[in-house]
N, C-alpha and C positions, 0 to 999 in steps of 0.2 A: 273762061278764068279770068278775062280782061278785068282789072279793078278788084280783084281778090286781095282780101284783107289780110297783110303781113306783118309780123310780129318778129323784129330781130332784137336780140338783147347781147351786146357786144361792147366791151369797155370802149371809152372814146379817146383815152389815154393810155400806153403803156410804155415801159422800159425796154430798151433794146436789148434784144435775147429772153424776154419774157415768153412764157408761155399762156396765150389768153384761151379763153373759152367764149364760143360763139354758140349761142341759142337761136333756132329760129322756126316761127311756126307760121303757115299758112293756113288760110282758110278755103278748103276745098271739099265739095260734096262727096269724091270717090265713091262713084257707081262701080258695082261690082261686074255688072254685066249679067246677075243672077235674078234681078226683080224684075216685077212684070207692071208695064203701066196701066192706067185706066182702060185701057182698050184690049188689054191682055197681051200687047206685044213686048218683048223683050228692051229694057231700057238698054242702051249700048254702054258696055264698058267705057269708063272715064278717070282715070288714075290720074295722079302725078307719078310718072315713071322714071324721072330723072330730076335731080337735085344737082346743083354745081355752086362752087364758090371760086372766084379769082380774087387774088389779091394783088393789085397793082397789075392788073391782065395774065399774071401766072395762075394757072389753075391750081389750088391748095387742096381741096377737096372736091370728091364726086361720090354720087350714090345712085345706084339704079334700084327702084322701088318696084315691088311686085305687088299684087291683088291683095295678099294680107296685111298691108299697111292699113293703118286708121285712117279716118276722116280727119282732115285738118293735122296733117302731119308735122311732127314736132322732131326735129333735127338738132344734136348737138355735136359739136368736135372741138379740136382746139388746134390752134395754130401759134408758132412762134413769132413773135412780132419784131421783124429784121429792120420797117424803115416806114415813116410817112405813107400813108395811102389810101387807097379805096378798097373796101371789101364788096365785091359784086356776086350778088345771089341771083340765080336762076332756076327756075321750075319749068319743067317741059310735062303737059299731060298729053293723054292718048289721041288728043284731038289736034294735036300740034300747037295748042295754043302756049304761048309762054308768058310766064309773069317774072319781072325782074324787080330788085332792090339794091340798094348800095347803103353803105355805112363808111364814114372818114373815120380814119384810126392816124392819131398823133402819135410818133414814137419819139422817145428822149433819149 
């Protein structure tokens, strides 16, 4: 998954106490483990199974994902803007590959 395309839609600024929406999308093939390869072998399952967001180091949102999740998972959630800092995102797949991204938030 290294080098995956990640899209983050979150405001650059917010007012203290404001509820902000964060939307993320990551490009991932999300193999189900049910497809056969060209030689008739089962292609191993490889899905994103965990997503986490940290706001200035504190975990503010997590999701455990299961085989029914679509390819290129889109995740949206809200956070209360309390201080300026970094939103750090982490996606983990079945192979143990971790993809990360970050977004700066300025709170006034």
